[in-house]
C-alpha positions in Angstrom: -18.6 2.4 80.5 -17.8 2.9 84.1 -20.6 1.4 86.5 -21.8 5.0 88.2 -22.2 6.6 84.5 -24.5 3.4 83.3 -26.1 4.0 86.8 -26.8 7.9 85.9 -27.7 7.5 82.0 -29.9 4.8 83.5 -31.8 7.2 86.0 -32.0 10.0 83.8 -33.6 7.8 81.1 -36.7 7.4 83.4 -36.6 11.6 83.8 -36.5 12.4 80.0 -36.9 16.3 80.5 -34.0 16.0 82.9 -31.9 14.2 80.2 -32.7 16.8 77.7 -32.2 19.7 80.0 -28.7 18.3 80.5 -27.9 17.9 76.6 -28.9 21.3 76.6 -26.4 22.6 78.7 -24.0 20.2 77.6 -24.6 21.9 74.4 -24.7 25.5 75.3 -21.5 24.8 77.7 -19.8 23.2 74.5 -20.6 26.2 72.4 -19.3 28.6 74.5 -16.2 27.2 75.1 -15.7 26.7 71.2 -16.6 30.4 70.4 -14.1 31.8 72.7 -11.4 29.4 71.3 -12.3 30.1 68.3 -12.0 33.8 68.3 -9.1 33.8 70.1 -7.5 31.8 67.6 -8.8 34.5 65.1 -7.6 37.3 67.0 -4.0 35.5 67.3 -4.1 34.8 63.4 -5.9 38.2 62.4 -8.6 36.3 60.6 -11.8 38.5 59.1 -14.9 38.4 61.5 -16.8 36.9 58.7 -14.6 33.7 58.3 -14.3 33.5 62.1 -18.2 33.5 62.5 -18.8 31.0 59.5 -16.1 28.3 61.5 -17.7 29.0 65.0 -21.4 28.3 62.9 -19.7 24.8 61.2 -18.5 23.7 64.9 -22.0 24.7 66.7 -23.7 22.7 63.8 -21.1 19.6 64.2 -21.8 19.6 68.0 -25.3 19.8 68.1 -25.5 16.6 65.8 -23.1 15.1 67.9 -24.9 15.6 71.3 -28.5 15.2 69.6 -27.1 11.6 68.4 -26.0 11.2 71.6 -29.2 12.1 73.4 -31.5 10.3 71.1 -29.2 6.8 71.8 -29.3 7.4 75.5 -32.9 8.5 75.6 -33.3 4.7 74.3 -35.8 6.4 71.1 -34.4 3.6 69.1 -30.7 2.7 68.3 -31.5 0.5 65.4 -33.8 3.0 63.7 -31.5 6.0 64.5 -28.5 4.5 62.9 -30.5 3.4 59.7 -31.2 7.1 59.6 -28.1 8.4 60.1 -26.5 5.9 57.9 -28.8 6.9 55.1 -27.6 10.4 55.2 -24.4 9.5 55.2 -24.7 7.5 51.9 -26.4 10.6 50.3 -24.1 13.1 51.4 -20.9 10.8 50.6 -22.6 10.5 46.8 -23.3 14.3 46.5 -19.5 15.0 48.2 -18.1 12.4 45.9 -19.9 14.0 42.8 -18.3 17.6 44.1 -15.5 16.1 45.5 -13.4 19.3 44.3 -16.1 21.3 46.6 -15.5 19.5 49.6 -11.8 19.5 49.0 -11.9 23.3 49.1 -14.2 23.4 52.2 -11.7 21.0 53.9 -8.5 23.1 53.1 -10.6 26.2 54.0 -10.6 24.9 57.7 -7.1 23.6 57.3 -5.7 27.1 56.2 -7.8 29.0 59.2 -5.8 26.5 61.5 -2.3 25.8 60.4 -2.0 28.0 57.1 1.0 30.0 58.2 0.4 33.3 56.2 -2.2 35.9 57.5 -4.3 38.0 56.0 -2.4 41.1 54.1 0.6 38.9 53.8 2.4 38.9 50.2 2.8 35.7 48.9 4.1 33.9 45.6 2.7 30.7 44.8 4.9 28.2 42.7 2.2 27.7 40.2 3.9 28.7 37.0 1.1 31.1 36.4 2.2 34.2 38.1 0.1 33.8 40.9 1.4 36.5 43.9 0.3 39.2 45.5 -1.2 40.2 48.6 -3.6 37.8 50.8 -7.1 40.2 50.7 -9.4 37.5 52.0 -9.9 33.5 52.9 -13.4 32.5 51.8 -14.7 28.9 52.1 -14.0 28.1 48.8 -10.8 30.2 47.6 -8.4 32.4 48.6 -8.2 36.6 47.4 -5.0 37.8 46.2 -4.4 41.2 44.9 -1.6 40.9 42.4 0.8 43.9 41.9 -0.5 44.5 39.1 -4.0 45.6 40.3 -5.8 42.4 39.1 -7.6 40.7 41.8 -6.9 36.7 41.7 -9.4 33.9 42.8 -7.3 30.8 43.8 -8.8 28.0 45.3 -8.0 26.8 48.6 -7.1 23.1 48.0 -4.8 24.2 45.4 -3.0 26.9 48.0 -2.3 23.6 50.4 -0.9 21.7 47.4 1.5 24.4 46.0 4.8 25.6 47.5 4.1 29.1 49.0 6.7 32.0 49.6 6.0 34.8 51.7 7.8 37.6 50.5 9.4 39.7 53.2 9.2 43.6 52.8 12.8 44.8 51.8 14.2 47.1 54.1 14.7 50.4 52.8 18.6 51.5 52.6 19.1 53.8 55.4 20.1 57.6 54.0 22.8 58.9 55.9 22.5 62.4 57.3 25.8 64.6 56.6 27.1 65.7 59.9 
């Protein structure tokens, strides 16, 4: 780390309240940046408001944890004790998520679908699954995507499978032009 940053952090360590205010300001700025970025992306991709708010909430929680951990380390509260605490939490969550791997994969797929999936809500798709999975995308939730089948049935298809299978976007055929008699 450059010497001037070390000097700044050492000075801020003496003033814990000032250091806390700096991190609160950094969190507030990061939160605003994340919110505007995700909202703009959601508008471009025509994503539902509830889904957008969920993604923003997840990013805000992650950034809070990251900044809080950085504050704990920089303020000198105890790097060793803090790392033991964090590693214990990661171990507990790791065991819980491995036990529920399919749930974790669906949540991860939900984020990938939000950012990189080329289809939007309202598009008609066919999933190459062999089980007649086709229809119009109604909503993309945390664990599954709701697809309305042409027969009217509602299909809840797991997000992880949606990323693993080949998905075809059904383009609407142009209706034939009827020629007017002259």
